[in-house]
C-alpha positions in Angstrom: -68.7 -10.0 -158.5 -71.8 -8.1 -157.4 -74.1 -10.8 -158.9 -72.1 -13.5 -157.1 -72.5 -11.6 -153.8 -76.2 -11.2 -154.4 -76.5 -15.0 -154.9 -74.5 -15.7 -151.8 -76.7 -13.4 -149.7 -79.8 -14.9 -151.2 -78.6 -18.4 -150.3 -78.0 -17.3 -146.7 -81.3 -15.6 -146.5 -83.2 -18.6 -147.7 -81.2 -20.8 -145.3 -82.3 -18.6 -142.4 -85.9 -18.6 -143.7 -85.8 -22.4 -144.0 -84.6 -22.7 -140.4 -87.4 -20.5 -139.2 -90.2 -21.9 -141.4 -92.1 -24.2 -139.1 -93.4 -21.4 -136.9 -96.8 -23.1 -136.4 -95.1 -25.6 -134.3 -94.2 -23.0 -131.7 -97.6 -23.1 -130.0 -97.4 -26.9 -129.4 -93.8 -26.4 -128.2 -95.0 -23.8 -125.7 -97.7 -26.2 -124.5 -95.1 -29.0 -124.2 -92.8 -26.7 -122.3 -95.5 -25.9 -119.8 -96.4 -29.5 -119.4 -92.7 -30.4 -118.9 -92.5 -27.7 -116.2 -95.5 -29.3 -114.5 -94.0 -32.7 -114.8 -90.6 -31.7 -113.4 -92.1 -31.0 -110.1 -93.6 -34.5 -110.1 -90.3 -36.1 -111.1 -88.7 -34.7 -108.0 -91.4 -36.5 -106.0 -90.4 -39.9 -107.5 -93.0 -40.3 -110.2 -91.9 -41.8 -113.5 -93.7 -40.5 -116.6 -94.0 -42.2 -120.0 -94.2 -39.8 -123.0 -97.1 -39.8 -125.4 -95.4 -39.0 -128.7 -97.4 -40.1 -131.8 -95.5 -37.7 -134.1 -92.0 -38.1 -132.5 -92.7 -35.0 -130.4 -93.8 -35.5 -126.8 -97.3 -34.2 -126.2 -97.6 -35.1 -122.5 -96.7 -37.8 -119.9 -98.7 -40.6 -118.3 -97.7 -41.4 -114.7 -100.4 -43.7 -113.4 -101.9 -47.1 -114.3 -105.6 -48.1 -114.6 -106.2 -51.6 -113.4 -103.8 -53.9 -115.1 -103.1 -51.3 -117.8 -99.6 -49.9 -116.8 -98.6 -46.3 -117.4 -96.3 -47.3 -120.3 -99.2 -49.3 -121.9 -101.5 -46.3 -121.5 -99.0 -44.0 -123.2 -98.5 -46.3 -126.1 -102.2 -46.9 -126.6 -103.0 -43.1 -126.5 -100.3 -42.4 -129.0 -101.7 -45.1 -131.3 -105.3 -43.7 -131.1 -104.0 -40.2 -131.8 -102.3 -41.5 -135.0 -105.7 -43.1 -136.0 -107.3 -39.7 -135.6 -104.6 -38.1 -137.7 -105.2 -40.7 -140.5 -109.0 -39.9 -140.6 -109.4 -37.8 -143.8 -112.5 -36.2 -142.3 -111.1 -35.2 -138.9 -112.6 -32.2 -137.2 -111.3 -30.9 -134.0 -114.9 -30.2 -132.7 -115.5 -33.9 -132.8 -113.2 -34.3 -129.9 -115.2 -33.8 -126.7 -115.0 -34.5 -123.0 -117.3 -37.0 -121.3 -117.6 -37.8 -117.6 -117.2 -41.5 -116.8 -117.0 -43.7 -113.7 -113.2 -43.6 -113.8 -112.9 -39.9 -114.4 -113.1 -37.7 -117.6 -112.8 -39.3 -121.1 -111.6 -37.6 -124.2 -114.0 -39.0 -126.9 -114.0 -38.7 -130.7 -117.5 -38.7 -132.3 -119.1 -39.9 -129.1 -117.9 -43.5 -129.3 -114.1 -43.6 -129.7 -112.3 -43.1 -126.4 -108.9 -41.6 -127.0 -107.9 -41.5 -123.3 -109.3 -41.3 -119.8 -108.1 -38.9 -117.2 -108.5 -40.2 -113.6 -108.6 -38.3 -110.4 -105.2 -39.7 -109.6 -103.8 -38.3 -112.9 -105.0 -34.9 -111.9 -103.6 -35.1 -108.4 -100.3 -36.2 -109.8 -100.1 -33.1 -111.8 -101.6 -30.9 -109.1 -104.8 -30.2 -111.0 -108.3 -31.5 -111.2 -109.0 -34.3 -113.6 -111.3 -32.1 -115.7 -108.6 -29.3 -116.0 -106.0 -31.9 -117.0 -108.5 -33.4 -119.6 -109.1 -30.0 -121.0 -105.4 -29.3 -121.3 -104.7 -32.7 -123.0 -107.7 -32.2 -125.3 -106.3 -28.9 -126.6 -102.8 -30.4 -127.0 -104.2 -33.4 -129.1 -106.3 -31.1 -131.3 -103.4 -28.7 -132.0 -100.9 -31.5 -132.7 -103.3 -33.3 -135.2 -104.2 -30.1 -137.0 -100.5 -29.1 -137.2 -99.5 -32.4 -138.6 -102.3 -32.4 -141.2 -101.4 -28.9 -142.3 -97.7 -29.6 -142.3 -98.1 -32.7 -144.4 -100.6 -31.3 -146.9 -99.9 -31.6 -150.6 -99.5 -27.8 -150.9 -96.9 -27.7 -148.2 -95.0 -30.7 -149.7 -94.9 -28.9 -153.1 -93.6 -25.8 -151.4 -90.9 -27.7 -149.6 -89.8 -29.5 -152.7 -89.6 -26.2 -154.5 -87.5 -24.7 -151.7 -85.2 -27.8 -151.8 -84.8 -27.4 -155.5 -84.0 -23.7 -155.1 -81.5 -24.5 -152.3 -79.8 -27.2 -154.5 -79.6 -24.7 -157.4 -78.0 -22.1 -155.2 -75.5 -24.7 -153.9 -74.6 -25.6 -157.5 -74.1 -22.0 -158.3 -71.9 -21.4 -155.3 -69.8 -24.5 -156.1 -69.3 -23.3 -159.7 -68.4 -19.8 -158.5 -65.9 -21.2 -155.9 -64.3 -23.4 -158.6 -64.0 -20.5 -161.1 -62.5 -18.1 -158.5 -59.9 -20.7 -157.4 -59.0 -21.7 -160.9 -58.6 -18.0 -161.9 -56.4 -17.5 -158.8 -54.2 -20.5 -159.5 -53.8 -19.4 -163.2 -52.8 -16.0 -161.9 -50.2 -17.4 -159.6 -48.7 -19.6 -162.4 -48.7 -16.7 -164.8 -46.9 -14.4 -162.3 -44.6 -17.1 -160.8 -41.4 -15.2 -161.7 -42.5 -12.2 -159.6 -44.0 -14.0 -156.6 -42.1 -17.3 -156.3 -38.3 -16.8 -155.8 -37.7 -19.7 -153.6 -36.0 -19.8 -150.2 -32.2 -19.4 -149.9 -30.0 -19.9 -146.9 -26.5 -18.7 -147.3 -26.8 -18.8 -151.0 -28.1 -22.3 -151.2 -31.7 -23.1 -152.2 -33.6 -24.7 -149.4 -36.9 -24.2 -151.4 -36.5 -23.9 -155.1 -38.9 -21.5 -157.0 -40.6 -24.6 -158.6 -41.2 -26.2 -155.2 -42.3 -22.9 -153.8 -45.0 -22.6 -156.5 -46.1 -26.2 -156.1 -46.4 -25.8 -152.3 -48.6 -22.7 -152.6 -50.8 -24.3 -155.3 -51.3 -27.3 -152.9 -52.4 -24.9 -150.2 -54.8 -23.1 -152.5 -56.3 -26.5 -153.6 -56.7 -27.5 -150.0 -58.5 -24.2 -149.1 -60.7 -24.8 -152.2 -61.6 -28.3 -150.9 -62.3 -27.0 -147.4 -64.6 -24.3 -148.9 -66.5 -26.8 -151.0 -66.9 -29.2 -148.1 -68.1 -26.4 -145.8 -70.6 -25.3 -148.5 -72.0 -28.9 -148.8 -72.0 -29.3 -145.0 -73.9 -26.1 -144.4 -76.4 -26.8 -147.2 -77.4 -30.1 -145.6 -78.9 -28.6 -142.4 -80.7 -26.0 -144.6 -82.2 -28.8 -146.7 -83.0 -31.1 -143.7 -84.8 -28.2 -141.9 -87.3 -27.9 -144.7 -89.0 -31.2 -143.8 -90.3 -31.8 -140.2 -89.2 -35.4 -140.3 -85.5 -34.5 -140.8 -85.5 -31.2 -138.8 -83.7 -32.9 -135.9 -80.9 -33.9 -138.2 -80.4 -30.3 -139.2 -79.9 -29.3 -135.6 -77.5 -32.2 -135.0 -75.3 -31.3 -138.0 -75.1 -27.7 -136.9 -74.2 -28.7 -133.4 -71.4 -30.9 -134.7 -69.7 -27.7 -136.1 -70.8 -24.9 -133.8 -70.5 -26.7 -130.4 -66.8 -27.6 -130.8 -66.2 -24.1 -132.4 -67.9 -22.4 -129.5 -66.0 -24.6 -126.9 -62.7 -23.8 -128.7 -63.5 -20.1 -128.7 -64.5 -20.0 -125.1 -61.4 -22.0 -124.2 -59.2 -19.5 -126.2 -60.8 -16.5 -124.4 -60.2 -18.2 -121.0 -56.6 -18.9 -122.0 -55.9 -15.3 -123.0 -54.7 -14.1 -119.5 -52.3 -17.1 -119.3 -51.2 -16.5 -122.9 -50.3 -12.9 -122.0 -48.3 -14.1 -119.0 -46.4 -16.6 -121.2 -45.6 -13.9 -123.7 -44.3 -11.6 -120.9 -42.1 -14.4 -119.5 -40.7 -15.2 -123.0 -39.9 -11.6 -123.7 -38.1 -11.2 -120.3 -36.0 -14.3 -120.9 -35.2 -13.3 -124.4 -34.0 -9.9 -123.2 -31.9 -11.6 -120.5 -30.3 -13.9 -123.2 -29.5 -10.9 -125.4 -27.8 -9.2 -122.5 -25.7 -12.3 -121.7 -24.9 -12.7 -125.4 -23.5 -9.2 -125.6 -20.9 -9.9 -122.9 -20.1 -13.3 -124.4 -19.3 -11.7 -127.8 -17.1 -9.1 -126.1 -15.2 -11.9 -124.2 -14.9 -13.8 -127.5 -13.4 -10.8 -129.2 -11.0 -10.1 -126.4 -12.6 -6.8 -125.4 -13.4 -8.2 -122.0 -10.8 -10.3 -120.2 -11.5 -12.5 -117.2 -8.5 -14.1 -115.5 -8.4 -17.8 -116.0 -11.3 -17.7 -118.5 -10.2 -18.3 -122.1 -11.9 -16.6 -125.0 -12.7 -19.9 -126.7 -14.7 -20.9 -123.7 -17.2 -18.0 -124.2 -19.4 -19.6 -126.9 -19.8 -23.1 -125.3 -20.4 -21.5 -121.9 -23.1 -19.3 -123.4 -24.7 -22.4 -125.0 -24.8 -24.1 -121.6 -26.3 -21.0 -120.0 -28.8 -20.7 -122.8 -30.0 -24.3 -122.3 -30.3 -23.8 -118.5 -32.2 -20.5 -119.0 -34.6 -22.1 -121.5 -35.2 -25.1 -119.2 -35.9 -22.7 -116.3 -38.3 -20.7 -118.6 -40.2 -23.9 -119.5 -40.6 -24.8 -115.8 -42.1 -21.3 -115.2 -44.4 -21.5 -118.3 -45.6 -25.0 -117.7 -48.3 -24.2 -115.2 -49.8 -21.6 -117.6 -50.2 -24.2 -120.4 -53.8 -25.5 -121.0 -54.2 -29.0 -119.6 -51.0 -28.9 -117.6 -52.9 -30.1 -114.6 -54.4 -33.0 -116.5 -53.2 -36.5 -115.4 -53.0 -37.5 -119.0 -50.7 -34.5 -119.9 -48.5 -35.3 -116.9 -48.4 -39.0 -117.7 -47.4 -38.3 -121.3 -44.7 -35.9 -120.0 -43.3 -38.6 -117.7 -43.4 -41.2 -120.5 -41.5 -38.9 -122.9 -38.9 -38.3 -120.2 -38.4 -42.0 -119.6 -38.0 -42.6 -123.3 -35.5 -39.8 -123.6 -33.5 -41.0 -120.6 -33.4 -44.7 -121.8 -32.7 -43.9 -125.5 -30.1 -41.1 -125.0 -27.6 -42.6 -122.6 -24.8 -42.7 -125.3 -25.8 -39.2 -126.5 -25.6 -37.8 -122.9 -22.2 -39.5 -122.4 -20.9 -37.8 -125.6 -22.4 -34.5 -124.5 -20.7 -34.7 -121.1 -17.4 -35.7 -122.8 -17.7 -32.8 -125.2 -18.2 -30.4 -122.3 -15.1 -31.8 -120.5 -13.1 -31.6 -123.7 -14.1 -28.0 -124.2 -12.8 -26.9 -120.8 -9.7 -29.2 -121.0 -8.7 -27.4 -124.2 -6.6 -30.3 -125.7 -7.2 -28.8 -129.2 -9.2 -26.3 -131.1 -10.6 -26.0 -134.6 -7.8 -25.8 -137.1 -5.3 -27.8 -135.0 -3.5 -30.7 -136.5 -3.9 -33.6 -134.1 -3.7 -37.4 -133.8 -6.3 -39.4 -131.9 -5.6 -43.1 -131.8 -4.7 -44.0 -135.4 -6.3 -41.0 -136.9 -4.3 -37.8 -137.8 -5.7 -34.7 -139.4 -7.0 -31.2 -139.0 -9.9 -30.5 -136.6 -12.7 -29.0 -138.8 -15.6 -29.2 -136.3 -16.3 -29.6 -132.6 -19.9 -30.3 -131.6 -21.4 -31.3 -128.2 -21.6 -34.9 -129.5 -18.7 -35.5 -132.0 -15.4 -34.2 -133.2 -14.7 -34.2 -137.0 -11.2 -34.5 -138.4 -10.0 -34.1 -142.0 -7.1 -36.2 -142.9 -4.3 -35.3 -145.4 -6.1 -37.6 -147.8 -9.2 -35.3 -147.6 -11.2 -37.9 -145.6 -13.6 -36.5 -143.0 -13.6 -38.8 -140.0 -16.2 -38.4 -137.2 -15.1 -39.4 -133.7 -17.6 -39.5 -130.7 -16.5 -37.2 -127.9 -16.6 -40.1 -125.5 -14.0 -41.9 -127.6 -11.9 -38.7 -127.8 -12.0 -38.3 -124.0 -11.0 -41.9 -123.4 -8.2 -42.0 -126.0 -4.8 -40.3 -125.9 -4.5 -37.3 -128.3 -1.5 -35.6 -129.7 -1.7 -31.9 -130.7 0.9 -31.0 -133.3 -0.2 -27.4 -133.4 0.1 -26.6 -129.7 3.4 -24.7 -130.0 3.1 -23.0 -133.4 1.9 -19.6 -132.2 4.1 -16.5 -132.3 5.7 -17.3 -128.9 6.3 -21.0 -129.6 9.3 -22.6 -131.5 7.0 -24.8 -133.5 6.7 -28.5 -134.1 9.9 -30.5 -134.2 10.1 -32.5 -137.4 12.5 -35.5 -137.2 13.5 -38.4 -139.4 16.1 -41.1 -139.1 18.7 -42.5 -141.4 21.2 -45.4 -140.7 24.7 -45.1 -142.2 27.6 -47.5 -142.0 30.6 -47.0 -139.8 32.7 -46.4 -142.9 31.1 -42.9 -143.4 32.5 -40.0 -141.3 29.9 -38.8 -138.9 30.8 -35.2 -139.5 30.1 -35.6 -143.2 26.8 -37.2 -142.4 25.9 -34.3 -140.1 26.7 -31.7 -142.7 24.7 -33.5 -145.4 21.6 -33.8 -143.1 21.8 -30.1 -142.0 22.2 -29.1 -145.7 19.1 -31.1 -146.5 17.1 -29.4 -143.7 18.2 -26.0 -144.9 17.0 -26.7 -148.4 13.5 -27.9 -147.3 10.7 -25.4 -147.6 8.3 -24.9 -144.6 11.1 -25.6 -142.1 12.2 -22.8 -139.8 15.7 -21.4 -140.0 15.6 -20.3 -136.4 15.9 -22.2 -134.2 18.5 -24.0 -136.3 18.1 -27.7 -137.3 20.3 -30.2 -135.4 21.4 -33.8 -135.7 21.3 -36.5 -133.1 23.1 -39.8 -133.2 20.4 -41.8 -131.6 22.1 -45.2 -131.5 25.3 -47.1 -132.3 24.2 -50.5 -133.6 26.3 -53.5 -134.6 26.6 -52.5 -138.3 25.5 -48.9 -138.6 25.0 -45.6 -136.8 21.4 -44.1 -136.5 21.4 -40.4 -137.3 18.3 -38.2 -136.6 17.8 -34.8 -138.3 15.5 -32.4 -136.3 14.1 -29.2 -137.6 11.2 -26.9 -136.5 8.1 -26.0 -138.6 5.1 -23.9 -138.0 3.0 -25.8 -140.6 2.1 -29.0 -138.8 -0.9 -29.6 -141.0 1.5 -30.1 -143.9 3.7 -32.8 -142.3 3.3 -35.3 -145.2 4.6 -32.7 -147.7 7.4 -31.6 -145.4 8.7 -35.1 -144.8 8.5 -35.8 -148.5 10.6 -32.7 -149.3 13.1 -33.5 -146.5 13.6 -37.0 -147.7 14.2 -35.8 -151.3 16.8 -33.3 -150.1 18.5 -35.9 -147.9 18.9 -38.1 -150.9 20.3 -35.2 -153.0 22.7 -34.0 -150.3 24.1 -37.5 -149.6 24.6 -38.2 -153.3 26.4 -34.9 -153.7 28.6 -35.7 -150.7 29.4 -39.2 -152.0 27.7 -40.9 -149.0 25.7 -44.0 -149.5 22.4 -44.3 -147.6 22.6 -47.9 -146.7 23.0 -50.0 -143.6 25.7 -52.7 -144.2 25.4 -56.1 -142.6 28.6 -58.2 -142.4 28.8 -61.9 -142.5 32.5 -62.7 -142.7 35.5 -63.9 -140.7 38.0 -61.2 -139.6 41.4 -62.3 -141.0 43.3 -59.0 -141.0 41.3 -57.5 -143.9 40.6 -53.7 -144.1 38.5 -52.5 -141.2 35.5 -50.3 -141.5 37.2 -47.4 -139.7 37.4 -44.4 -142.1 40.7 -44.0 -143.9 41.7 -40.7 -142.2 41.1 -42.2 -138.8 43.3 -45.2 -139.8 46.2 -43.0 -140.9 46.1 -41.1 -137.6 46.1 -44.4 -135.7 49.1 -45.8 -137.7 51.1 -42.5 -137.1 50.4 -42.8 -133.4 51.7 -46.4 -133.3 54.9 -45.5 -135.3 55.6 -42.6 -132.9 55.4 -45.0 -130.0 
């Protein structure tokens, strides 16, 4: 690892060296800077300057025209002539001299090639004499041509190419090292997966299996490896571009693409720190307030604290309502501290989301309000056996939106709370507590008039006493609910405290009724007569008939 560290430091050092290599250009940059300072004063006065830039770098500006030759034409012509001087293989800076002319001072090469003329108006524009301005421009031209010739010499090109090859070699070495490190690390994770990747369990159920856990971590490692490689390639490009003067501007641009956003993000984060601390303090205070309220809610739910008129099963839903209101109030307080909260775009998006929520959640809100009303109406609770519409079963879940019922056939039925509120409901478990008598189970049989009603009563009561899950106290009783044309309707009533087992209770009761009636010699049938009465035997029981005949004989 020491060797790899040395290579990395060497790469960084060469990159810094490559960025700082073209030092000879500093003098011309200083001259340019001074010229630009002189020109800035003239720009404020309304002059428009045209740059002279034969080598992409601005040497100086031209502000005035000569005859029909505009300032822009003058700047382009001077740049072209400077390029011709640069292409002269036998260029010597001493061949550039100053000559006085009718129009001012000329910068002449080898006594016959006029590079540019400096007029009195040019000097006055800058705030100098024409001779001083000509001397200054002459020095700038000489330095720029010599710098370009030296910079583009064969020797320098060979050095640059060698430096580029060295940088490319270092990039390849770093890429190989990164790949080896990450491959070793992934192999290490796979080899030790039993120790480090146990998965994620919630209440004994795997939410994240060990295999998925390992795959997730490996994907993250691969992503980090990809980011490291891309960052290496991206940083190497400015280092390579800075070697050549023609591409040096690209190096600065590439670096600015990374460091300018990073700097802006860092400055923004630092500026946001006071607001972040305020947000954290607000969140901590509200969390402490919720924990305090939750303590009292749990005590009410356990029955340790009693409030008159406030039922213990109201504690949890009431706490949920309070929690939502507190969180909403907390968000309102935090909102001004969020970055961009004053932005019109941020506010517009917030309004748009609110409109979407209000339009798309009308049914949900109706169900939530219905759930809230049901909670405080207390028509039933979890575990009660109820009937809503045509659905009967045990309540297994109550949520703000729906109520879930499990039928005796083990079917889970979900009913929206708005439907529950608008429908009539029957709670079979309302009176099955210790103080209640229980649910009254009842079933009806129809027996002909030829069967004594007392015998029918005894048979029904005996059937109820044999039925499990029916209470002995209060005692079962029989009602004769109707006297129809051909039969009498008898109804057996008995109490139970197991309303959720009604299907089983009714089945057992019906079985026992059959047994008891058979044992008593009573037929469970409803006779229908279709005959003419011609003095045949009546349907009055025999013992009643004997009593009636005896009464008639006594008379």
